[in-house]
C-alpha positions in Angstrom: 1.4 -12.5 16.4 3.9 -10.7 18.6 2.7 -9.6 22.1 5.5 -7.0 22.5 4.7 -3.3 22.2 7.2 -1.0 20.5 7.3 2.8 20.9 8.1 4.8 17.7 8.8 8.5 17.2 7.6 10.7 14.3 10.1 13.2 12.9 7.7 16.0 13.9 8.6 15.2 17.5 11.7 17.5 17.0 9.4 20.3 15.8 7.1 20.0 18.8 10.0 19.9 21.3 11.7 22.9 19.8 8.5 25.1 19.4 7.0 24.1 22.8 10.1 24.5 24.9 11.7 27.5 23.2 9.0 29.7 21.8 10.6 33.0 22.8 14.0 34.5 21.9 15.9 34.9 25.2 16.0 31.2 26.2 17.0 30.2 22.7 19.9 32.7 22.6 20.9 31.6 26.1 21.2 28.0 24.8 23.5 29.1 22.0 25.7 31.0 24.5 25.8 27.9 26.7 27.0 25.9 23.7 29.7 28.5 23.2 30.8 28.1 26.8 30.9 24.3 26.4 33.1 24.8 23.4 35.7 26.7 25.5 34.8 30.1 24.0 36.0 33.3 25.6 34.0 35.5 23.2 30.4 35.5 21.9 29.0 37.7 19.2 25.3 38.2 18.8 24.0 39.8 15.6 20.3 40.6 14.8 19.1 41.7 11.4 15.7 43.1 10.4 16.0 42.8 6.6 16.0 39.9 6.2 15.1 38.8 9.7 18.1 36.9 10.9 19.9 36.0 14.2 23.6 35.1 14.3 25.5 33.9 17.4 29.2 33.5 16.7 31.9 32.3 19.2 35.6 31.5 19.2 35.2 28.0 20.7 37.1 24.9 19.6 34.5 23.7 17.1 33.6 20.2 16.1 34.8 17.6 13.6 32.4 16.0 11.2 32.3 12.8 13.4 31.6 14.9 16.5 28.8 16.7 14.8 27.3 13.4 13.6 27.8 11.4 16.8 27.3 14.0 19.5 25.6 17.2 18.3 22.9 15.5 16.2 22.1 13.0 19.0 18.8 14.1 20.6 18.5 13.6 24.4 22.2 13.0 25.0 23.2 13.7 28.6 26.8 14.9 28.7 26.9 15.2 32.5 26.1 11.5 32.9 28.8 10.6 30.3 31.2 12.8 32.4 32.5 14.3 29.2 34.7 17.3 29.9 35.5 20.0 27.4 39.2 20.5 26.2 39.5 23.3 28.7 38.1 21.1 31.5 34.8 23.0 31.8 31.9 20.9 33.1 29.2 20.7 30.4 26.1 22.9 30.9 23.8 20.7 29.0 22.0 17.8 30.7 18.9 17.0 28.6 20.4 17.0 25.1 17.5 19.2 23.8 19.2 22.6 23.7 20.0 22.3 20.0 16.3 22.2 19.3 15.9 25.7 20.7 16.6 27.1 17.2 13.6 25.3 15.7 11.3 27.2 18.0 12.4 30.7 16.7 13.3 30.2 13.0 12.5 28.2 9.9 16.1 28.0 8.6 19.1 27.2 10.8 22.7 27.4 9.6 25.7 26.3 11.7 29.1 27.6 10.8 32.0 25.7 12.4 34.9 28.1 12.4 36.0 28.1 16.1 39.5 28.5 17.4 40.8 28.5 21.0 41.5 32.0 22.4 42.9 32.3 25.9 44.5 35.8 25.9 43.3 39.3 24.9 45.8 39.1 22.0 44.3 36.0 20.6 40.8 37.4 21.0 41.8 40.5 19.1 43.3 38.5 16.3 40.2 36.3 16.1 38.0 39.5 15.9 40.1 40.9 13.0 40.4 37.6 11.1 36.8 36.4 11.5 34.5 38.5 13.7 34.3 41.7 11.7 33.4 39.8 8.5 30.4 38.4 10.3 29.1 42.0 10.8 28.0 41.5 14.5 25.7 44.0 16.2 27.4 43.4 19.6 30.7 41.9 20.7 30.9 40.6 24.3 34.5 40.1 25.6 34.4 37.5 28.4 37.5 38.4 30.5 39.1 35.9 32.8 42.3 36.9 34.7 44.6 34.6 32.8 43.9 36.6 29.7 46.6 39.1 30.4 49.6 37.0 29.2 51.1 38.3 25.9 50.9 36.9 23.4 50.0 33.4 24.6 49.4 31.4 27.8 48.4 28.3 25.8 49.7 28.3 22.3 48.0 25.7 20.0 50.5 23.3 18.3 50.1 20.5 15.8 50.3 17.9 18.6 48.5 19.7 21.4 45.5 22.1 21.5 46.4 23.7 24.9 50.2 23.5 24.9 51.7 25.7 27.6 53.7 28.7 26.2 57.1 28.8 28.0 57.5 32.5 27.6 54.4 33.0 29.9 56.9 32.3 32.7 58.8 35.6 31.9 56.5 38.0 33.7 58.0 38.4 37.2 59.6 41.8 36.3 58.3 45.1 35.0 60.1 45.4 31.7 59.8 49.2 31.8 62.1 49.3 34.8 65.9 49.0 34.5 66.1 45.7 36.5 63.2 44.3 34.5 64.7 45.2 31.1 68.0 43.5 32.1 66.4 40.2 33.3 63.4 40.2 31.0 64.4 37.0 29.1 66.1 35.1 31.9 64.1 32.1 33.1 66.5 31.7 36.0 66.1 35.3 37.2 62.3 34.9 37.1 62.5 31.7 39.2 64.8 33.4 41.7 62.5 36.4 41.9 59.6 34.1 42.7 61.5 32.3 45.4 62.6 35.6 47.0 59.0 36.8 47.0 57.8 33.6 48.8 60.5 33.9 51.4 59.6 37.6 52.0 55.9 36.7 52.4 56.7 33.9 54.8 58.9 36.1 57.0 56.2 38.7 57.0 53.7 36.0 58.0 51.6 36.9 55.1 48.7 34.4 54.4 49.1 32.1 51.5 47.1 33.5 48.6 46.8 30.9 45.8 46.5 33.3 42.9 50.0 34.7 43.8 51.5 31.3 43.2 49.6 30.2 40.1 51.7 30.8 37.0 48.5 31.3 35.0 47.0 34.0 37.2 49.5 35.9 39.3 50.1 38.5 36.6 46.6 40.0 37.1 47.7 41.2 40.5 50.7 43.0 39.1 49.9 46.6 38.0 52.4 46.3 35.1 50.7 43.1 33.9 47.8 45.0 32.4 49.6 47.1 29.8 49.1 44.8 26.8 45.5 44.0 27.6 44.7 47.7 28.2 46.2 48.6 24.8 44.4 45.7 23.0 41.0 46.5 24.6 41.3 50.1 23.5 42.2 48.9 19.9 39.1 46.6 20.0 36.9 49.5 21.0 38.3 51.7 18.2 37.9 48.9 15.7 34.3 48.2 16.7 33.4 51.9 16.9 34.4 52.4 13.2 31.9 49.6 12.3 29.2 51.0 14.7 29.3 47.7 16.7 28.5 47.6 20.4 31.3 46.4 22.7 30.7 45.0 26.2 33.0 43.4 28.7 32.0 40.7 31.2 34.4 39.4 33.8 34.5 36.2 35.7 36.0 35.7 39.2 38.3 32.9 40.2 37.2 30.9 43.3 39.6 32.5 45.8 37.9 35.9 45.0 34.6 34.7 46.5 36.2 32.9 49.4 35.2 34.8 52.6 38.4 33.8 54.3 40.6 35.1 51.6 38.6 38.3 51.2 38.9 39.0 55.0 42.7 39.4 54.6 42.5 42.3 52.2 39.4 42.6 50.0 40.6 45.5 48.0 43.8 43.6 47.0 42.0 40.3 46.3 39.6 42.1 44.0 42.3 44.3 42.4 41.8 42.7 38.9 38.1 43.6 38.9 38.9 47.2 39.8 41.6 47.3 37.1 39.4 46.0 34.2 36.6 48.3 35.4 39.0 51.3 35.1 40.0 50.2 31.6 36.3 49.8 30.5 35.4 53.2 31.9 38.4 54.9 30.3 37.3 53.5 26.9 33.6 54.1 27.5 32.8 50.3 27.4 29.8 48.8 29.2 31.2 46.5 31.9 29.5 43.8 33.9 31.3 42.0 36.8 29.9 38.6 37.8 31.7 38.5 41.1 28.7 39.7 43.2 26.3 37.3 41.5 28.6 34.4 42.3 29.1 35.5 45.9 25.4 35.9 46.5 24.3 32.6 44.9 26.6 30.1 46.5 30.2 31.4 46.2 32.7 28.4 46.5 29.9 25.9 46.1 29.5 27.0 42.4 33.0 26.0 41.4 34.3 22.7 40.1 37.9 23.7 40.6 39.9 26.9 41.0 38.5 28.5 37.8 35.8 26.4 36.3 32.2 26.4 37.4 30.1 23.2 38.2 26.6 22.6 36.8 25.0 25.0 39.4 27.5 27.7 38.6 26.9 27.3 34.9 23.2 27.7 35.5 23.8 31.0 37.4 26.1 32.2 34.6 23.6 31.3 31.9 20.9 33.2 33.8 23.0 36.2 34.3 24.0 36.3 30.6 20.4 36.0 29.6 19.5 38.9 31.9 22.4 40.9 30.5 21.1 40.5 27.0 17.6 41.5 28.1 18.9 44.8 29.6 20.6 45.5 26.3 17.2 45.1 24.6 18.5 42.1 22.6 15.5 40.0 23.5 13.5 41.4 20.6 15.0 41.9 17.1 12.4 44.5 16.3 13.7 46.8 19.1 16.9 48.8 18.6 19.4 48.7 21.5 19.4 51.7 23.8 22.8 52.4 25.2 21.3 54.7 27.9 19.4 51.9 29.6 20.9 50.9 32.9 20.8 47.6 34.8 
């Protein structure tokens, strides 16, 4: 007779964990949005139906292979933070208990997962995804998560057969306003754009201008150029028109980069440093699109301490973002599928 004790688990454990931990809608939806974030998504679509009662959360993340679903997603209690597993876009995983996937079992009897994600890093890519996939899913609401490297047209990172996030060389050709005479002449010259950048650096140094990192990052500088917003402004207006025809709500949420919550940087010229936020706010207002800027929330809850690097948040930052997104859904009355959204409600 063996003197060793062995602990076993009944399959109903999953049911108990899901129902007990996620018995209301907002936390469960927040878990699905957190999954979208971990999958490098820049857009999340939430759809609620009354007849039949159904909830759909669709994102444009990178998706999973069969083996990834089997080895990672279906593994209960897996801690991705301990494993130090980064996402393809180098985001720090939000999940730490490996139980978030069970949230669905607390609010529904039937769960269906559709793996159709693609990476989208510019407004152009997000627009193409919406037309190709999003509208067919008949969402009630589309939330455009806007980060300030989304302005590059058409691509900043163009997926190839060999590399998911391959850098697009033409993203370097944005140092000139192509609507100007000089810009139209040198629009396709890599050498001219390099020289323009060198001259700009020399001028800044002679003027003893502080070094502002976003002005020197090839993936972000365009957001501080007024001409850099033309394509995104046009595409956002097209998104709005497209969604209005389908009676789909459209919202924009914007995320600051770390230098925009740095008190030292802000002390130089706050209006200039936060120019991208004011620009996207103008575009949203012009098109009558609800807009939510996360800059103040990040500043008030830890500022630079919430970042893992220049752009990506650490675990504490991810928790703040998840909380803010949940609250945003609540203000839009998406916490209860029996309640119709009221556009007049304010935060």
